[in-house]
C-alpha positions as CSV (number, residue, x, y, z in Angstrom):
1,M,63.8,61.1,-99.9
2,N,66.3,63.9,-99.2
3,D,68.7,64.0,-96.3
4,R,66.4,66.0,-94.0
5,Q,63.4,63.8,-94.7
6,H,65.5,60.7,-93.9
7,I,66.7,62.2,-90.7
8,R,63.2,63.2,-89.6
9,T,61.9,59.7,-90.5
10,Q,64.7,57.9,-88.5
11,F,64.3,60.1,-85.4
12,N,60.5,60.0,-85.5
13,K,60.8,56.2,-85.5
14,H,63.0,56.0,-82.4
15,A,61.5,59.0,-80.4
16,Q,60.0,56.9,-77.7
17,S,63.2,55.0,-76.8
18,Y,65.6,57.8,-77.4
19,D,66.3,59.0,-73.9
20,E,66.6,55.6,-72.3
21,Q,69.1,54.5,-74.9
22,R,71.4,57.6,-74.4
23,K,73.6,56.1,-71.7
24,K,73.9,52.9,-73.6
25,L,75.0,54.7,-76.8
26,I,77.3,57.4,-75.3
27,P,80.3,55.9,-73.5
28,C,81.0,59.1,-71.7
29,Y,77.4,60.2,-71.0
30,D,77.8,61.7,-67.6
31,D,80.9,63.8,-68.3
32,F,79.6,64.7,-71.8
33,Y,76.5,66.4,-70.5
34,K,78.0,67.5,-67.2
35,I,80.8,69.5,-68.8
36,A,78.5,70.8,-71.6
37,T,76.1,72.1,-69.0
38,A,78.9,73.6,-66.9
39,L,80.1,75.5,-70.0
40,A,76.6,76.9,-70.6
41,E,77.5,79.9,-68.4
42,V,76.0,83.3,-68.9
43,S,75.6,86.4,-66.8
44,N,71.8,86.5,-67.1
45,D,69.9,84.4,-64.6
46,C,66.9,84.2,-67.0
47,P,68.6,83.6,-70.3
48,R,67.0,83.1,-73.7
49,V,68.2,79.7,-74.7
50,L,68.0,78.1,-78.2
51,D,68.5,74.3,-78.5
52,L,69.3,73.3,-82.0
53,G,68.2,69.7,-82.9
54,A,66.7,69.6,-79.5
55,G,65.1,66.2,-79.9
56,T,63.5,65.2,-76.6
57,G,64.9,68.3,-74.8
58,L,67.6,66.3,-72.9
59,F,70.4,68.9,-73.0
60,S,67.9,71.7,-72.3
61,S,66.7,69.8,-69.2
62,F,70.2,70.1,-67.7
63,V,70.4,73.8,-68.6
64,L,67.0,74.3,-67.1
65,Q,68.2,72.8,-63.8
66,K,71.0,75.4,-63.8
67,Y,68.8,78.3,-64.9
68,P,65.3,77.6,-63.8
69,K,64.1,80.9,-65.2
70,S,65.4,80.2,-68.7
71,Q,63.2,81.0,-71.7
72,L,63.8,77.9,-73.9
73,T,63.3,77.6,-77.6
74,L,63.5,74.0,-78.9
75,I,63.8,73.4,-82.6
76,D,64.0,70.0,-84.3
77,L,63.0,68.3,-87.6
78,S,61.2,65.5,-85.7
79,E,57.8,66.3,-84.4
80,S,57.7,63.0,-82.5
81,M,60.9,63.9,-80.6
82,L,59.4,67.3,-79.7
83,D,56.2,65.6,-78.5
84,I,58.4,63.8,-75.9
85,A,59.9,67.2,-75.0
86,K,56.4,68.6,-74.5
87,I,55.7,65.9,-72.0
88,R,59.0,66.5,-70.2
89,Y,58.2,70.2,-69.9
90,Q,54.5,70.1,-69.4
91,E,54.8,72.0,-66.1
92,V,57.4,74.5,-67.3
93,P,56.4,77.9,-68.7
94,N,58.3,80.0,-71.3
95,I,59.0,77.2,-73.7
96,Q,58.6,77.5,-77.5
97,Y,58.7,74.5,-79.8
98,I,59.6,74.8,-83.5
99,V,59.3,71.9,-85.9
100,G,61.7,72.8,-88.6
101,D,65.2,72.8,-90.1
102,Y,67.4,74.8,-87.7
103,S,70.1,75.4,-90.3
104,S,67.7,77.4,-92.6
105,F,65.2,78.8,-90.0
106,N,65.0,82.6,-89.8
107,Y,65.1,83.4,-86.1
108,P,63.1,86.5,-85.0
109,Q,65.1,87.2,-81.9
110,N,68.6,87.0,-80.4
111,Y,69.7,84.6,-77.6
112,D,72.1,84.6,-74.7
113,L,72.9,80.9,-75.1
114,V,72.8,78.5,-78.1
115,I,73.2,74.8,-77.4
116,S,73.2,71.6,-79.4
117,S,73.9,68.0,-78.7
118,L,74.5,65.2,-81.2
119,S,72.9,66.9,-84.1
120,I,75.2,69.2,-86.1
121,H,77.2,66.2,-87.3
122,H,74.3,65.5,-89.6
123,L,75.2,68.7,-91.6
124,S,77.6,68.9,-94.5
125,D,80.8,71.0,-94.1
126,A,79.3,73.9,-96.0
127,E,76.2,73.7,-93.9
128,K,78.2,73.7,-90.6
129,K,80.1,76.8,-91.7
130,Y,76.9,78.6,-92.6
131,L,75.3,77.5,-89.3
132,F,78.2,78.8,-87.2
133,Q,77.9,82.2,-88.9
134,K,74.2,82.2,-88.2
135,I,74.6,81.3,-84.6
136,Y,77.1,84.1,-84.2
137,S,74.7,86.6,-85.7
138,I,71.8,85.6,-83.4
139,L,73.8,85.6,-80.2
140,N,73.8,88.6,-77.9
141,H,77.2,90.1,-77.1
142,G,78.7,87.9,-74.4
143,G,76.6,85.1,-75.6
144,V,77.8,81.5,-75.6
145,F,77.5,78.5,-78.0
146,V,78.0,75.0,-76.6
147,N,78.1,72.1,-79.1
148,A,78.3,68.6,-77.6
149,D,78.8,66.4,-80.7
150,Q,80.8,63.8,-82.5
151,V,83.7,64.5,-84.8
152,L,85.6,62.7,-87.6
153,G,89.1,61.5,-86.9
154,H,91.8,63.6,-88.5
155,T,93.3,60.5,-90.1
156,D,91.7,57.3,-91.3
157,F,93.5,55.3,-88.6
158,I,92.4,57.7,-85.8
159,D,88.8,57.5,-87.1
160,S,89.0,53.7,-87.0
161,L,90.0,53.9,-83.3
162,Y,87.0,56.1,-82.6
163,K,84.6,53.7,-84.4
164,S,86.2,50.6,-82.8
165,D,85.8,52.0,-79.3
166,W,82.1,52.9,-79.9
167,N,81.3,49.6,-81.5
168,N,82.9,47.7,-78.6
169,Y,81.0,49.8,-76.1
170,I,77.5,49.4,-77.6
171,E,78.0,45.6,-78.1
172,H,78.4,45.3,-74.4
173,S,75.9,47.9,-73.4
174,G,72.9,45.7,-72.9
175,L,71.1,47.0,-76.0
176,S,69.2,44.5,-78.0
177,Q,70.6,43.5,-81.4
178,A,67.7,45.4,-83.0
179,D,68.6,48.6,-81.2
180,I,72.3,48.2,-82.1
181,S,71.4,47.6,-85.7
182,A,69.1,50.7,-85.6
183,A,72.0,52.8,-84.1
184,H,74.3,51.6,-86.9
185,E,71.6,52.5,-89.4
186,R,71.4,56.1,-88.0
187,T,75.2,56.5,-88.4
188,K,74.6,56.4,-92.2
189,L,73.1,59.9,-91.8
190,D,76.4,61.2,-90.3
191,K,78.5,63.8,-92.2
192,M,81.1,64.3,-89.5
193,S,83.9,66.9,-89.8
194,T,87.2,67.0,-87.9
195,L,87.5,68.8,-84.6
196,D,90.2,71.2,-86.0
197,E,88.1,72.1,-89.0
198,Q,85.1,73.0,-86.8
199,L,87.2,75.1,-84.3
200,E,88.6,77.0,-87.3
201,W,85.1,77.6,-88.7
202,L,83.9,78.9,-85.4
203,T,86.8,81.3,-85.2
204,N,86.2,82.4,-88.8
205,A,82.5,83.0,-88.0
206,G,83.7,85.7,-85.5
207,F,83.8,83.9,-82.1
208,S,86.8,85.2,-80.1
209,D,87.0,82.4,-77.4
210,V,86.9,79.0,-79.1
211,D,88.0,75.7,-77.6
212,C,87.4,72.0,-77.3
213,V,87.0,71.6,-73.5
214,Y,86.2,67.9,-73.4
215,K,87.0,65.0,-75.6
216,Y,86.5,61.2,-75.4
217,Y,87.5,59.6,-78.6
218,N,85.1,61.3,-81.1
219,F,82.7,62.7,-78.5
220,V,83.6,66.3,-77.9
221,V,82.3,69.5,-76.3
222,M,83.1,72.6,-78.2
223,Y,82.8,76.1,-76.7
224,A,82.6,79.5,-78.4
225,K,81.9,82.9,-77.0
226,K,80.8,86.1,-78.7
227,T,82.7,89.0,-77.2
């Protein structure tokens, strides 16, 4: 089983419980999504929005509250996760669902806003670099990319601090031991890169305004604008 198949299998397995576990797995859940949504700022009140690794459509749901006329495209490897998104958005028009690998998919149109949450850290360094270049190419001028994700500590000690905080949080979160074990199992799929590396790759991809606007241990919200 290759990496993509393994990711799809793991997230298919946990699709039903994914949303309800988010707050118990993300120590900074409220700020994490609040700031990511605030950064999803474009001049068009009916923007074309692409959600990479959309899962159940959680991040997109916050963007949709901000821009009710959004034209959403959700792409994910896991069909089961997108099935949950379809239930979430069953009353919402202008939504396209794509079951596929967003890092290699050939997008037929450009977007005003590209978003992603807790997904890109599953890609290798080379795949992240290529993806950032692709995102830049499919964004309209003035378009924005917001990536709410996890990063690797820039030293072994710093990374150990990140992991220690997260382990302590989930152990006291109220999750069952089975859910905690499943969360640890999913971390084996991670291929995290450091924050500084990713900001540099975004700049090298052509983005002119690049920053980490929010950071809680290894949970970060990165912003990049195409001008």
